[in-house]
C-alpha positions as CSV (number, residue, x, y, z in Angstrom):
1,X,121.4,66.9,128.8
2,X,120.8,69.5,131.4
3,X,119.4,71.9,128.8
4,X,117.1,69.4,127.5
5,X,115.6,68.7,131.1
6,X,115.4,72.4,131.8
7,X,113.4,72.8,128.4
8,X,111.2,69.9,129.6
9,X,110.4,71.5,133.0
10,X,109.7,74.7,131.4
11,X,107.2,73.1,128.9
12,X,105.6,71.0,131.6
13,X,105.2,74.3,133.7
14,X,103.5,76.3,130.8
15,X,101.3,73.4,129.9
16,X,100.3,73.1,133.4
17,X,99.4,76.7,133.8
18,X,97.7,76.8,130.4
19,X,95.5,73.6,131.6
20,X,94.5,75.4,134.9
21,X,93.5,78.6,132.9
22,X,91.2,76.4,130.8
23,X,89.6,75.1,134.1
24,X,89.2,78.8,135.2
25,X,87.6,79.7,131.8
26,X,85.2,76.6,132.0
27,X,84.0,77.6,135.4
28,X,83.5,81.4,134.3
29,X,81.8,80.5,131.0
30,X,79.5,77.7,132.4
31,X,78.3,80.1,135.3
32,X,77.6,82.9,132.7
33,X,75.5,80.4,130.3
34,X,73.7,79.5,133.5
35,X,72.9,83.0,134.2
36,X,71.7,84.0,130.6
37,X,69.7,80.7,130.5
38,X,68.0,81.4,133.8
39,X,67.5,85.1,133.8
40,X,63.9,85.1,132.4
41,X,62.9,82.4,134.9
42,X,64.0,84.2,137.7
43,X,61.5,85.4,140.2
44,X,63.5,88.6,140.4
45,X,63.5,89.2,136.6
46,X,62.7,92.9,135.7
47,X,62.9,92.8,132.0
48,X,66.6,93.4,131.7
49,X,68.3,90.7,129.4
50,X,72.0,89.8,129.0
51,X,73.5,88.0,125.8
52,X,77.0,86.7,125.5
53,X,78.7,88.3,122.5
54,X,82.1,86.7,123.4
55,X,82.7,84.3,126.1
56,X,85.4,84.7,128.8
57,X,88.9,84.2,127.1
58,X,92.5,84.5,128.1
59,X,94.9,85.9,125.6
60,X,98.9,85.4,125.2
61,X,99.3,88.4,127.4
62,X,97.2,86.8,130.2
63,X,94.5,89.1,130.0
64,X,91.0,88.0,130.7
65,X,88.3,89.3,128.7
66,X,84.5,88.9,127.6
67,X,81.8,90.8,126.0
68,X,78.0,91.0,126.6
69,X,75.0,92.8,125.2
70,X,72.7,94.1,128.0
71,X,69.2,95.4,127.4
72,X,67.3,97.2,129.8
73,X,63.5,96.9,129.7
74,X,63.0,100.6,130.6
75,X,65.4,102.2,128.1
76,X,65.5,102.5,124.4
77,X,68.4,100.3,122.7
78,X,71.0,98.1,124.5
79,X,74.7,98.3,125.8
80,X,77.4,96.4,124.5
81,X,79.9,95.8,127.6
82,X,83.5,94.7,127.1
83,X,85.7,94.0,130.1
84,X,89.4,93.2,130.5
85,X,91.6,92.4,133.3
86,X,95.3,91.2,133.5
87,X,95.0,88.0,135.5
88,X,98.1,88.9,137.8
89,X,96.2,92.0,138.7
90,X,93.4,90.4,140.4
91,X,93.7,90.5,144.3
92,X,90.2,89.4,145.6
93,X,86.9,87.8,144.7
94,X,83.7,88.8,146.3
95,X,79.8,89.2,145.8
96,X,77.7,92.1,146.7
97,X,74.7,91.5,144.5
98,X,76.8,90.1,141.6
99,X,80.1,88.4,141.7
100,X,83.3,90.3,140.9
101,X,87.1,90.4,140.8
102,X,88.8,93.1,142.4
103,X,92.3,94.8,141.8
104,X,94.4,97.0,144.0
105,X,94.8,99.4,141.0
106,X,92.8,100.8,138.1
107,X,93.6,97.8,135.9
108,X,90.2,96.8,134.8
109,X,89.2,98.3,131.4
110,X,85.4,98.5,130.7
111,X,84.3,99.7,127.3
112,X,80.4,100.6,127.2
113,X,78.9,101.1,123.9
114,X,75.3,102.6,124.3
115,X,73.3,101.8,121.1
116,X,70.0,103.6,120.6
117,X,69.3,106.5,118.3
118,X,72.9,107.5,118.9
119,X,75.8,105.4,119.5
120,X,78.0,106.5,122.5
121,X,81.1,104.8,123.6
122,X,82.6,105.2,127.0
123,X,85.9,103.4,128.2
124,X,86.6,103.6,131.9
125,X,89.3,102.1,134.1
126,X,88.5,100.9,137.7
127,X,89.1,98.1,139.9
128,X,86.1,96.0,139.9
129,X,85.6,93.4,137.1
130,X,82.0,92.5,137.1
131,X,81.2,88.8,136.1
132,X,77.5,89.6,135.6
133,X,76.4,86.8,137.8
134,X,73.3,87.8,140.0
135,X,70.7,85.3,139.9
136,X,72.2,82.3,141.8
137,X,71.7,82.7,145.5
138,X,73.6,80.9,148.3
139,X,76.6,80.1,145.9
140,X,79.6,80.9,148.1
141,X,81.0,77.6,146.8
142,X,81.4,79.5,143.4
143,X,83.6,81.9,145.0
144,X,85.9,79.1,146.7
145,X,86.0,77.3,143.3
146,X,87.1,80.4,141.4
147,X,89.6,81.2,144.1
148,X,91.0,77.8,144.0
149,X,91.1,77.8,140.0
150,X,93.0,81.2,140.2
151,X,95.4,79.7,142.7
152,X,96.2,76.9,140.5
153,X,97.3,79.4,137.7
154,X,99.6,80.9,140.3
155,X,97.5,83.8,141.4
156,X,96.7,84.0,145.2
157,X,93.3,86.0,145.8
158,X,91.4,86.7,148.9
159,X,87.8,85.8,148.9
160,X,86.3,88.7,150.7
161,X,82.5,89.3,151.5
162,X,79.9,87.2,149.8
163,X,76.4,88.9,150.1
164,X,73.4,87.8,148.0
């Protein structure tokens, strides 16, 4: 009977954690879709465009990832940018022009494939996971919502500076 109760509690914990991860993904994907939709209408639009190739996902190893295509009006071609970060490595959230997650070590992997006349791929490790959320201003509530969603998945993060 004790084994059955323990198994039930373990299943309930895992289900709860997965449910909270879905909430985090929902926030991130809604905000990224809103960013893409509003980019051309922004008064600060400079010709750069962003297209979602793969929305935010969390795999079985608890790695958050997504992929976008970024076109720069003043450069030929485009970039395909893929980023990955283990959820348990996120230590802070902040905004300085754009929203980002921060780690204490170089656990963010960013793969940038530049496609023009030639294709160049560059892989970097760093401590900033860019969310590509630039346009919306005065949105500190987003930071609080992301902080709370991460906390509900068991990850305590600091919300640092929030500059538009």
